[in-house]
C-alpha positions, 0 to 999 in steps of 0.5 A: 500500500505504501508503494502504491501511494508513492506511485500515485503521487507521480501522476501530478506534474512536477514542472508545470508553470502553475506549480511555479506560480503557486509557489511564488504566491505562497512565498510572497504571502508569507514574506509580506505577512511577516515583514508587515507584521514586523513593521507594524510592531516597530513603526507606529508612525503611519506616514513613515509606514507609507513611505517605506511601503514601496521599498518593502514591496520591492524587497518582497518581490526580490525575496520571492524571486530568489525563493522561486529561483532556488526552487527551480534549481532544486527541481532541475537537479532533483527531478528534471535531470533524472527524468531526462535520463529515464526518458532517454533510456525508454527511447533506447528501449523503444528503438531496440537497444536493451543495453540500458542501465540507470544508476539509482539516485539514492541508497535503498533506505532512502529511495523515492518515487524516481528511484522506483521508476528507475528500478522498473526501467532497469528490470524492464531492460533486463527482461527485454534483453533476455527475451531478445537473446532467446529470440536470436538463439531460437531463430539461429537454432531453427535455421540450423535445424531446417538447413541440415535435413534440407541439405541432405535431401538436396544432396541425395536428390542430386545424386539420384539423378546420376545416370546408370545408378545401381538399384542398391544405391538408388534405394539407399539415397531414397531412404536417406531422403525419406529419413531427412524429410521425416526429421524435417516434418517432426521438427516443424510439428514440434515447433508448432505444437510447442508454440501452441502450448506456450501460447495456451492454445491447447487446453487439457481434456482430462478424462479417466483412462488406462495409463498402464495400457498407454505405456504398453502401446508407446513401448510397442512403437519402439520395438524395432529400435530396441531390437536394432540396438539390442537393448534390454527392456525391463517394465513394471507398469502393472495392470489397469492403473487408471488416471484422470488426465489428458491422454493425448498430451501425456502420450507426447511425454512418454514417447519423448522420454522413451525415445531419449532413452533409446537414442542415448543408450549404447548397444546392449544397454538397459532401459527400465520403465516403471509405473507406481500408484500413489495416494493422490496420483501416479508416478512414471519413471524411465531409466536408462544406462546410457551416457548420462549427463553433467549437472551443467547439462541437466540444468538446461535440458528443458530449454528449447533447442538445447542439446547436451551432445554438442557433437550432434552424434545423436540426431535431435532438434532439442525440442522433445524435452521442452515439449515434455516440460510444457505438457507436464506444467499444463496437466499440473504434474511434476518432472524430475531428472537424476543423471550421472555421466557414464551411468545413465539417466532417470526421468520421473513424472509425477501425476497428482492433484487432478490425476487420481490413480486407482485399480481398474474395476 
């Protein structure tokens, strides 16, 4: 309430001519009253008082002008200069220059209204700078991720035009084009889906469904990939665990987590998928014995286009876990990650609140 009171006082003009005029009249009245009172008490001769009146009036005018000048200098130093700095900073922000910082006028213990405005401008500049950095990174990453599959498609398409190309090579090049086009399609689909999620254009449609069966269906999709890498799959998902949630949104979560586990687990490794009933929901964990990640990487894995594998040895666009995090936030759940380099990673999703787990009747 105190801060709001300070901010409301900023609505009044600090430098209006009306303010100067009222100040001048006030000083004049005070000075005239004081001097006339002193003269009246000191001089009883009315004729002498009349003779001194012009001089007294001149003194009053000069004194009032002096007070007005002093007040103008005070206002210029205390208000006009800081306000000009604030206006210059906001103009820079409007022109896209976010490298703005205004030094506060006072220490925190004695901050006034202008200090609050300066603090707000500095925070706004920081936020805009952060958003601009994210936007630039997003554009750069999207450009890179779009360019890579397009280049693959162009190169292999060019080689397909070679005369007398053996059938084996033709099928190989065509397969690479299909793979690159699928990767491009997945990228665009994920970008559009993430954009809709972030702009709250997708709302969860909660309904009871069998989570155990959904996890089994997701694992079947990765059956060929598991066989190709000779991965050992262990499951403990029970039977008939029903939750109330958006089945379509959560399918995106399980698909991405299982896909990550398959991609980053070396041949002959192990993947564990577990589903546990909870008093107020359910918990799903996906663990692997893959390469794991450092704490520094773990702190950024839910950011858009972030890829811990800077060598790009494993294909990906860095959107999968960003989608997972956004979906979990929308359905009101939680996700945690435990990982250690060289030993593997475990993602655990907690569905609670609106997601009630119970045995199927």
